[in-house]
ZAVO-320687 format. One record per residue: residue number from 1; residue in one letter; x, y, z of N, C-alpha, C in turn. Coordinates in steps of 0.2 Angstrom, whole numbers. Example, Ala and Ser with C-alpha at 12.3 -4.5 7.8 and 13.67 -1.06 7.14 Angstrom:
// residues 2
{r 1 "A" {66 -28 39} {62 -22 39} {66 -16 39}}
{r 2 "S" {64 -11 35} {68 -5 36} {64 0 39}}
//
This chain:
// residues 324
{r 1 "X" {-168 215 47} {-165 215 52} {-160 220 53}}
{r 2 "X" {-161 228 54} {-154 229 54} {-150 231 60}}
{r 3 "X" {-143 233 58} {-138 231 62} {-137 237 66}}
{r 4 "X" {-136 240 70} {-133 246 74} {-127 245 74}}
{r 5 "X" {-123 252 73} {-116 252 74} {-112 245 77}}
{r 6 "X" {-115 247 84} {-112 244 91} {-113 238 89}}
{r 7 "X" {-116 234 86} {-121 228 85} {-116 224 80}}
{r 8 "X" {-115 228 73} {-111 226 68} {-104 227 71}}
{r 9 "X" {-101 230 75} {-95 228 78} {-94 223 82}}
{r 10 "X" {-99 221 86} {-99 216 89} {-98 210 85}}
{r 11 "X" {-101 209 80} {-103 205 75} {-96 203 74}}
{r 12 "X" {-93 207 71} {-85 209 68} {-81 206 72}}
{r 13 "X" {-81 208 78} {-76 204 83} {-79 196 83}}
{r 14 "X" {-85 194 84} {-87 188 85} {-83 183 79}}
{r 15 "X" {-85 185 74} {-81 183 67} {-74 181 67}}
{r 16 "X" {-70 188 68} {-64 188 72} {-61 182 75}}
{r 17 "X" {-65 184 82} {-63 178 85} {-65 172 84}}
{r 18 "X" {-68 169 79} {-70 163 76} {-64 160 71}}
{r 19 "X" {-60 166 70} {-56 163 66} {-54 164 60}}
{r 20 "X" {-59 168 57} {-59 169 49} {-53 173 47}}
{r 21 "X" {-54 180 51} {-46 183 46} {-41 179 50}}
{r 22 "X" {-40 174 54} {-33 172 57} {-30 170 51}}
{r 23 "X" {-36 164 47} {-34 161 43} {-32 165 34}}
{r 24 "X" {-35 169 35} {-34 175 30} {-26 177 29}}
{r 25 "X" {-23 180 37} {-18 181 38} {-12 177 38}}
{r 26 "X" {-15 170 39} {-9 164 36} {-8 165 30}}
{r 27 "X" {-15 164 28} {-15 165 17} {-10 170 16}}
{r 28 "X" {-7 173 20} {-2 180 16} {3 179 21}}
{r 29 "X" {4 175 25} {12 175 25} {15 170 19}}
{r 30 "X" {21 173 18} {26 176 19} {25 183 19}}
{r 31 "X" {23 188 20} {24 197 17} {30 199 14}}
{r 32 "X" {35 196 14} {42 197 11} {47 194 12}}
{r 33 "X" {53 193 10} {58 189 10} {60 186 16}}
{r 34 "X" {60 179 17} {62 176 21} {69 172 25}}
{r 35 "X" {73 175 28} {79 172 29} {80 168 32}}
{r 36 "X" {85 162 30} {85 154 32} {93 154 37}}
{r 37 "X" {95 157 41} {102 156 44} {104 151 46}}
{r 38 "X" {108 149 42} {114 143 44} {120 145 48}}
{r 39 "X" {122 142 52} {127 144 58} {134 140 56}}
{r 40 "X" {131 139 49} {141 135 48} {140 140 40}}
{r 41 "X" {149 137 36} {150 140 31} {146 137 26}}
{r 42 "X" {146 142 20} {145 139 13} {148 133 13}}
{r 43 "X" {145 129 9} {145 122 3} {145 114 9}}
{r 44 "X" {144 117 17} {144 109 20} {135 108 19}}
{r 45 "X" {135 103 23} {128 100 23} {123 106 29}}
{r 46 "X" {125 109 29} {120 114 35} {116 117 29}}
{r 47 "X" {122 120 25} {121 126 21} {117 123 13}}
{r 48 "X" {117 116 11} {115 115 6} {109 113 8}}
{r 49 "X" {107 110 13} {102 108 15} {97 114 16}}
{r 50 "X" {99 119 18} {96 126 19} {93 130 13}}
{r 51 "X" {98 129 7} {97 128 1} {89 127 -3}}
{r 52 "X" {92 119 -2} {86 116 -6} {79 115 -3}}
{r 53 "X" {81 117 5} {72 119 7} {70 125 6}}
{r 54 "X" {76 128 7} {71 137 6} {69 137 -3}}
{r 55 "X" {74 133 -8} {71 134 -15} {65 131 -15}}
{r 56 "X" {62 126 -11} {55 122 -12} {50 127 -10}}
{r 57 "X" {51 130 -2} {46 135 3} {46 140 -4}}
{r 58 "X" {51 144 -7} {51 151 -11} {45 146 -17}}
{r 59 "X" {47 141 -20} {41 141 -24} {35 138 -23}}
{r 60 "X" {34 137 -17} {27 134 -16} {25 142 -10}}
{r 61 "X" {28 145 -8} {26 150 -5} {25 158 -8}}
{r 62 "X" {29 159 -14} {29 166 -17} {33 170 -17}}
{r 63 "X" {38 170 -11} {42 173 -6} {50 171 -9}}
{r 64 "X" {54 175 -8} {62 173 -7} {63 170 -1}}
{r 65 "X" {66 166 0} {69 162 4} {77 161 4}}
{r 66 "X" {79 166 6} {87 169 6} {92 165 13}}
{r 67 "X" {96 162 11} {101 158 15} {105 164 18}}
{r 68 "X" {105 164 24} {111 169 27} {116 166 31}}
{r 69 "X" {122 165 29} {126 162 33} {132 163 37}}
{r 70 "X" {129 163 44} {132 164 50} {137 161 55}}
{r 71 "X" {143 158 51} {146 153 55} {149 155 62}}
{r 72 "X" {153 151 64} {156 153 72} {152 152 77}}
{r 73 "X" {159 150 81} {154 146 89} {152 140 90}}
{r 74 "X" {154 135 84} {151 129 83} {141 130 83}}
{r 75 "X" {140 136 78} {133 137 77} {130 142 80}}
{r 76 "X" {132 144 87} {129 149 93} {129 155 89}}
{r 77 "X" {133 158 86} {132 166 83} {125 165 77}}
{r 78 "X" {123 161 73} {119 160 69} {112 159 72}}
{r 79 "X" {113 154 79} {108 153 82} {107 161 87}}
{r 80 "X" {109 161 90} {106 171 94} {105 172 90}}
{r 81 "X" {106 173 81} {103 181 79} {95 176 78}}
{r 82 "X" {94 173 77} {88 169 77} {84 171 82}}
{r 83 "X" {88 168 89} {83 170 93} {82 177 95}}
{r 84 "X" {86 182 93} {83 189 95} {79 192 88}}
{r 85 "X" {78 187 85} {73 190 79} {68 190 81}}
{r 86 "X" {63 195 76} {55 195 76} {51 189 76}}
{r 87 "X" {47 188 80} {45 179 81} {40 180 76}}
{r 88 "X" {40 180 68} {34 183 62} {35 177 59}}
{r 89 "X" {40 174 58} {41 168 52} {44 171 47}}
{r 90 "X" {49 177 49} {53 180 42} {58 178 44}}
{r 91 "X" {60 175 50} {68 173 51} {67 167 53}}
{r 92 "X" {71 159 50} {72 153 53} {77 151 53}}
{r 93 "X" {78 147 58} {87 142 58} {87 136 55}}
{r 94 "X" {93 134 52} {93 126 49} {95 124 54}}
{r 95 "X" {91 121 61} {95 116 64} {96 111 66}}
{r 96 "X" {104 108 69} {106 101 67} {106 101 72}}
{r 97 "X" {111 95 75} {117 91 79} {118 98 83}}
{r 98 "X" {123 102 81} {127 107 88} {122 108 92}}
{r 99 "X" {117 112 90} {111 115 93} {109 110 99}}
{r 100 "X" {109 104 98} {105 100 104} {116 100 109}}
{r 101 "X" {120 98 104} {126 99 108} {129 103 114}}
{r 102 "X" {127 109 106} {129 116 113} {128 119 119}}
{r 103 "X" {119 116 118} {118 116 128} {120 113 133}}
{r 104 "X" {126 109 134} {129 106 137} {138 107 137}}
{r 105 "X" {138 109 131} {146 110 130} {149 116 132}}
{r 106 "X" {142 122 129} {146 127 134} {143 128 139}}
{r 107 "X" {147 132 144} {146 135 149} {141 140 150}}
{r 108 "X" {142 145 145} {139 150 146} {135 154 140}}
{r 109 "X" {128 153 138} {126 155 132} {122 159 132}}
{r 110 "X" {121 164 129} {116 169 129} {108 169 128}}
{r 111 "X" {107 161 128} {100 158 125} {101 153 129}}
{r 112 "X" {95 149 128} {91 142 129} {88 139 124}}
{r 113 "X" {92 135 119} {89 133 113} {82 130 113}}
{r 114 "X" {82 126 118} {77 123 119} {69 128 122}}
{r 115 "X" {72 133 126} {66 136 129} {67 143 123}}
{r 116 "X" {71 144 120} {71 150 117} {68 151 108}}
{r 117 "X" {69 143 106} {65 140 98} {59 137 99}}
{r 118 "X" {57 137 93} {52 133 93} {52 127 87}}
{r 119 "X" {50 123 88} {53 118 82} {49 118 77}}
{r 120 "X" {50 119 71} {45 121 63} {43 112 62}}
{r 121 "X" {49 106 60} {50 101 58} {57 100 54}}
{r 122 "X" {56 93 54} {62 90 52} {63 89 44}}
{r 123 "X" {68 90 42} {69 88 33} {72 82 34}}
{r 124 "X" {79 80 35} {81 75 34} {87 72 38}}
{r 125 "X" {89 66 39} {92 63 45} {98 59 38}}
{r 126 "X" {105 61 39} {110 59 35} {113 55 39}}
{r 127 "X" {116 50 37} {120 44 41} {128 46 40}}
{r 128 "X" {131 45 45} {138 45 47} {142 38 45}}
{r 129 "X" {149 36 43} {153 31 41} {157 30 45}}
{r 130 "X" {159 25 49} {166 24 52} {171 23 48}}
{r 131 "X" {175 27 47} {180 24 40} {188 25 44}}
{r 132 "X" {191 19 41} {200 20 43} {204 20 37}}
{r 133 "X" {209 21 40} {215 20 35} {216 12 36}}
{r 134 "X" {217 12 26} {219 4 27} {223 1 30}}
{r 135 "X" {228 4 33} {235 1 37} {230 -2 44}}
{r 136 "X" {226 0 45} {222 -3 52} {220 -11 51}}
{r 137 "X" {224 -14 56} {221 -20 53} {214 -23 55}}
{r 138 "X" {210 -17 55} {203 -21 56} {197 -22 50}}
{r 139 "X" {195 -26 48} {190 -27 44} {181 -27 46}}
{r 140 "X" {181 -24 52} {175 -24 55} {174 -20 62}}
{r 141 "X" {168 -20 64} {167 -16 70} {171 -18 77}}
{r 142 "X" {170 -25 78} {171 -29 82} {180 -28 82}}
{r 143 "X" {184 -31 76} {191 -31 76} {194 -24 77}}
{r 144 "X" {191 -18 75} {192 -10 77} {193 -11 86}}
{r 145 "X" {187 -12 89} {190 -12 96} {194 -17 97}}
{r 146 "X" {196 -21 95} {201 -26 97} {208 -23 98}}
{r 147 "X" {207 -20 91} {214 -16 90} {215 -10 95}}
{r 148 "X" {209 -7 95} {209 -2 99} {211 -4 106}}
{r 149 "X" {209 -7 110} {210 -10 117} {216 -14 118}}
{r 150 "X" {218 -14 112} {227 -19 114} {232 -10 111}}
{r 151 "X" {230 -7 110} {232 0 107} {229 7 112}}
{r 152 "X" {229 6 120} {225 13 122} {229 17 121}}
{r 153 "X" {225 23 118} {229 28 118} {234 30 110}}
{r 154 "X" {232 26 108} {238 24 100} {236 26 96}}
{r 155 "X" {230 26 97} {225 25 89} {221 33 89}}
{r 156 "X" {222 37 83} {220 45 82} {212 45 79}}
{r 157 "X" {207 48 82} {202 50 78} {202 55 76}}
{r 158 "X" {201 57 73} {201 63 69} {192 66 69}}
{r 159 "X" {191 73 68} {183 74 68} {184 82 63}}
{r 160 "X" {177 83 64} {176 89 57} {178 94 64}}
{r 161 "X" {180 94 68} {180 99 75} {174 99 82}}
{r 162 "X" {178 102 86} {176 99 93} {168 102 93}}
{r 163 "X" {163 97 96} {158 97 95} {154 96 90}}
{r 164 "X" {155 94 84} {154 90 78} {151 84 78}}
{r 165 "X" {145 85 73} {141 77 75} {147 72 74}}
{r 166 "X" {153 73 69} {158 69 69} {161 67 76}}
{r 167 "X" {162 72 79} {166 74 86} {162 69 91}}
{r 168 "X" {155 71 89} {151 66 97} {149 60 94}}
{r 169 "X" {149 58 87} {149 49 85} {154 48 89}}
{r 170 "X" {160 48 87} {165 45 89} {166 46 98}}
{r 171 "X" {166 52 100} {166 53 107} {158 45 112}}
{r 172 "X" {153 44 110} {150 42 111} {152 31 108}}
{r 173 "X" {155 33 102} {158 24 102} {163 22 107}}
{r 174 "X" {168 29 109} {172 27 115} {170 25 121}}
{r 175 "X" {163 30 122} {160 29 128} {157 23 128}}
{r 176 "X" {153 19 122} {148 13 124} {153 7 122}}
{r 177 "X" {159 8 118} {162 2 117} {169 4 123}}
{r 178 "X" {169 6 126} {174 5 129} {181 5 129}}
{r 179 "X" {182 11 123} {191 12 120} {193 18 121}}
{r 180 "X" {199 20 122} {200 25 122} {207 28 115}}
{r 181 "X" {203 33 113} {205 37 106} {207 41 107}}
{r 182 "X" {212 45 105} {214 51 104} {211 57 98}}
{r 183 "X" {207 60 102} {205 63 98} {208 71 93}}
{r 184 "X" {210 72 88} {211 76 83} {206 80 79}}
{r 185 "X" {204 86 81} {200 90 78} {204 94 72}}
{r 186 "X" {199 97 67} {201 99 62} {194 105 61}}
{r 187 "X" {197 108 58} {192 113 56} {189 111 48}}
{r 188 "X" {184 106 50} {179 103 43} {182 96 42}}
{r 189 "X" {174 92 39} {178 86 39} {183 85 31}}
{r 190 "X" {185 92 27} {189 89 20} {195 88 27}}
{r 191 "X" {198 94 29} {206 93 31} {206 85 37}}
{r 192 "X" {201 84 39} {200 77 43} {201 72 38}}
{r 193 "X" {198 71 32} {199 66 28} {205 66 24}}
{r 194 "X" {209 72 21} {214 73 19} {221 68 25}}
{r 195 "X" {220 70 31} {225 66 33} {221 60 35}}
{r 196 "X" {216 58 36} {215 51 37} {219 47 30}}
{r 197 "X" {217 50 24} {220 47 19} {227 45 19}}
{r 198 "X" {231 51 23} {237 49 22} {242 45 29}}
{r 199 "X" {235 44 32} {239 40 38} {239 44 45}}
{r 200 "X" {240 49 44} {240 54 51} {236 52 58}}
{r 201 "X" {233 50 54} {227 46 58} {222 40 56}}
{r 202 "X" {221 38 62} {218 31 60} {210 32 58}}
{r 203 "X" {206 32 61} {197 33 62} {194 40 60}}
{r 204 "X" {187 40 58} {186 45 56} {179 45 56}}
{r 205 "X" {174 46 60} {165 46 57} {165 52 55}}
{r 206 "X" {164 50 48} {162 57 44} {155 54 42}}
{r 207 "X" {154 60 38} {146 62 37} {147 57 28}}
{r 208 "X" {142 56 27} {142 51 19} {145 54 15}}
{r 209 "X" {143 61 13} {144 64 7} {150 65 7}}
{r 210 "X" {155 63 0} {160 66 -2} {166 59 1}}
{r 211 "X" {162 54 3} {167 48 5} {166 41 1}}
{r 212 "X" {162 39 -3} {160 36 -9} {165 34 -13}}
{r 213 "X" {169 38 -15} {174 36 -22} {179 37 -18}}
{r 214 "X" {180 38 -12} {186 35 -7} {186 27 -6}}
{r 215 "X" {180 26 -5} {177 18 -1} {178 14 -6}}
{r 216 "X" {175 15 -12} {176 12 -18} {181 13 -20}}
{r 217 "X" {186 16 -22} {194 15 -23} {197 11 -19}}
{r 218 "X" {195 11 -12} {200 6 -8} {204 9 -3}}
{r 219 "X" {203 18 -6} {209 23 -2} {207 24 5}}
{r 220 "X" {201 21 7} {199 22 15} {195 15 16}}
{r 221 "X" {195 12 21} {191 5 21} {184 10 26}}
{r 222 "X" {178 7 25} {173 7 28} {168 2 33}}
{r 223 "X" {169 4 41} {168 -3 43} {161 -3 46}}
{r 224 "X" {155 2 45} {149 3 48} {147 10 47}}
{r 225 "X" {141 9 47} {136 17 46} {136 17 55}}
{r 226 "X" {132 25 55} {131 26 63} {124 27 64}}
{r 227 "X" {120 23 59} {113 25 61} {111 18 63}}
{r 228 "X" {104 16 66} {101 11 71} {100 5 66}}
{r 229 "X" {99 7 59} {98 2 54} {102 4 47}}
{r 230 "X" {103 -1 43} {107 -1 37} {104 7 33}}
{r 231 "X" {108 10 30} {108 16 26} {108 14 19}}
{r 232 "X" {102 19 15} {101 18 8} {107 19 5}}
{r 233 "X" {109 26 9} {117 27 4} {122 22 4}}
{r 234 "X" {125 20 8} {129 13 9} {127 7 11}}
{r 235 "X" {121 2 10} {117 -2 10} {122 -9 13}}
{r 236 "X" {128 -8 9} {131 -15 11} {136 -14 18}}
{r 237 "X" {134 -10 23} {139 -9 29} {132 -10 33}}
{r 238 "X" {134 -14 39} {130 -15 44} {130 -9 49}}
{r 239 "X" {126 -6 53} {126 -4 59} {132 -4 63}}
{r 240 "X" {136 2 66} {139 0 72} {134 -3 77}}
{r 241 "X" {129 -2 78} {124 -6 85} {124 -12 83}}
{r 242 "X" {126 -16 77} {124 -24 78} {131 -26 82}}
{r 243 "X" {137 -22 83} {142 -23 87} {142 -21 94}}
{r 244 "X" {139 -15 94} {140 -11 100} {130 -9 99}}
{r 245 "X" {126 -14 106} {121 -13 107} {118 -7 109}}
{r 246 "X" {113 -4 105} {111 3 106} {113 8 103}}
{r 247 "X" {120 9 99} {125 13 97} {119 16 92}}
{r 248 "X" {119 25 91} {114 26 87} {120 34 86}}
{r 249 "X" {121 38 80} {124 42 81} {121 47 72}}
{r 250 "X" {119 51 71} {118 52 64} {118 62 64}}
{r 251 "X" {118 63 57} {116 70 56} {109 72 53}}
{r 252 "X" {105 77 58} {98 79 57} {98 87 55}}
{r 253 "X" {95 87 51} {93 95 50} {86 96 49}}
{r 254 "X" {84 102 51} {78 103 51} {76 110 50}}
{r 255 "X" {70 114 53} {69 120 55} {66 123 59}}
{r 256 "X" {68 127 63} {67 130 69} {65 138 66}}
{r 257 "X" {61 141 73} {59 149 74} {61 151 78}}
{r 258 "X" {60 158 79} {62 161 88} {55 158 91}}
{r 259 "X" {56 157 98} {49 156 103} {43 161 100}}
{r 260 "X" {37 159 101} {32 165 102} {28 166 93}}
{r 261 "X" {34 161 91} {31 161 81} {23 160 84}}
{r 262 "X" {20 163 79} {11 163 79} {12 154 76}}
{r 263 "X" {7 149 78} {7 141 77} {3 141 70}}
{r 264 "X" {1 145 69} {-3 146 61} {4 148 55}}
{r 265 "X" {8 149 58} {14 148 53} {18 144 53}}
{r 266 "X" {20 142 59} {24 136 61} {19 129 56}}
{r 267 "X" {13 129 59} {10 125 56} {11 125 47}}
{r 268 "X" {9 130 45} {10 132 38} {16 130 34}}
{r 269 "X" {21 131 37} {28 128 35} {30 123 36}}
{r 270 "X" {27 119 42} {27 112 42} {25 108 35}}
{r 271 "X" {17 110 35} {16 107 30} {20 108 24}}
{r 272 "X" {21 113 22} {27 113 16} {31 110 14}}
{r 273 "X" {36 109 20} {41 105 21} {39 97 19}}
{r 274 "X" {35 96 24} {31 86 23} {28 86 17}}
{r 275 "X" {26 91 14} {25 91 4} {34 89 0}}
{r 276 "X" {35 92 3} {44 93 0} {44 86 -2}}
{r 277 "X" {44 83 5} {47 76 7} {43 72 5}}
{r 278 "X" {39 74 1} {33 68 -3} {34 68 -8}}
{r 279 "X" {38 73 -11} {38 77 -18} {45 72 -21}}
{r 280 "X" {44 67 -28} {51 63 -29} {57 69 -32}}
{r 281 "X" {55 73 -35} {61 78 -36} {67 79 -32}}
{r 282 "X" {61 82 -27} {65 84 -18} {68 79 -16}}
{r 283 "X" {64 71 -16} {67 69 -13} {76 67 -15}}
{r 284 "X" {76 67 -22} {81 65 -25} {86 67 -25}}
{r 285 "X" {83 76 -23} {91 80 -23} {94 80 -15}}
{r 286 "X" {87 77 -12} {90 76 -3} {92 70 -4}}
{r 287 "X" {91 64 -7} {97 59 -8} {104 60 -12}}
{r 288 "X" {105 64 -16} {110 66 -18} {116 68 -12}}
{r 289 "X" {112 70 -5} {119 73 -1} {120 68 4}}
{r 290 "X" {114 62 3} {114 56 8} {107 56 12}}
{r 291 "X" {104 61 11} {98 62 15} {93 56 17}}
{r 292 "X" {91 54 22} {85 51 21} {79 56 24}}
{r 293 "X" {72 56 22} {68 61 26} {66 61 31}}
{r 294 "X" {65 67 33} {62 65 42} {56 70 42}}
{r 295 "X" {51 68 40} {43 70 39} {42 71 46}}
{r 296 "X" {36 72 48} {33 74 54} {30 81 56}}
{r 297 "X" {28 79 62} {24 87 64} {30 91 68}}
{r 298 "X" {28 97 70} {34 101 73} {33 98 83}}
{r 299 "X" {27 95 84} {30 91 91} {34 86 88}}
{r 300 "X" {33 82 84} {39 76 83} {46 80 83}}
{r 301 "X" {46 84 78} {53 86 79} {57 90 85}}
{r 302 "X" {53 93 88} {55 97 95} {56 90 100}}
{r 303 "X" {53 85 100} {55 78 104} {61 75 102}}
{r 304 "X" {62 75 96} {68 73 93} {75 77 97}}
{r 305 "X" {74 83 95} {78 89 100} {82 88 106}}
{r 306 "X" {73 87 109} {74 87 117} {79 80 116}}
{r 307 "X" {76 74 114} {81 70 114} {88 69 113}}
{r 308 "X" {90 72 109} {95 73 107} {99 78 113}}
{r 309 "X" {95 82 114} {101 85 119} {102 83 125}}
{r 310 "X" {97 80 128} {97 74 135} {104 68 133}}
{r 311 "X" {104 68 128} {110 61 125} {115 63 123}}
{r 312 "X" {117 69 120} {124 71 118} {127 76 126}}
{r 313 "X" {123 77 129} {124 80 139} {127 76 141}}
{r 314 "X" {123 69 141} {129 61 143} {136 61 143}}
{r 315 "X" {135 63 135} {142 61 131} {147 67 134}}
{r 316 "X" {145 73 135} {147 78 134} {153 79 143}}
{r 317 "X" {147 77 144} {149 76 154} {154 69 155}}
{r 318 "X" {152 64 153} {155 59 153} {165 59 150}}
{r 319 "X" {164 63 143} {171 65 141} {175 69 144}}
{r 320 "X" {171 74 147} {174 80 151} {174 85 145}}
{r 321 "X" {170 85 140} {171 90 133} {171 95 135}}
{r 322 "X" {175 101 132} {177 111 133} {174 112 126}}
{r 323 "X" {172 117 123} {174 119 118} {180 123 117}}
{r 324 "X" {182 122 109} {188 125 107} {190 132 111}}
//
């Protein structure tokens, strides 16, 4: 049977509707270098995680994945850059806890993170550790709560900055344990650790990387980890939740994209991320920064972000927090 030109065009359209060219287009992604925007300065957990996953995706997908650091306003500057970018999979965001916190911490944002981005996939969860200066006469969480309650507004709690994951972990602890601590924000975890070592502050909820030597040497005392269960990076420590039921706080990292990014591209990136989280060499590199794999579907990561946004909004309101 000979096809007329019109019949041929109809048949071509039907094949396209069946999805064959769509698969071909998906196979072509990415067609040029991909930006992973990190809303924080180089060297921190966001930056390092972005570089590790970028290297993996570059190897798997054959185009450069370039990390672009856009620090400022608690990650909002980098997030806004991604929200405004073309929804073609060539601009991604290394999303993390402040993205969930900022939704309620800031009164006016030029975007709504839940509405204006699409979750691609989780990468890792990083436990935090509750540290005290050895001068504090508390060897566990219960003793610290007793000490804080007998010294209300006298115990200084350092953080890596207003709205940071360590800050929010501390505020959640204050709320759930019903203790009064004085928040002292710093510009990053390094300066906060320095003053904790010097005794200018008494307690810090810290990201685990960079703390092991201080704990091992006795320069700082670790009371507990902030995850719901014991953490592989510090297996000897109980969770805070063993003393304060229901307590959980951790740093998490994943990839998000501008809304309306094609589902085929989102799914492709998600598959490659999950492949990385099943690769022993990649897991070892992520484990070196305290990361525990956070595999799953885009929907699962979206659910985590939504849950975290609701959770931290309650803490922001209860503590009356405002951005610096």
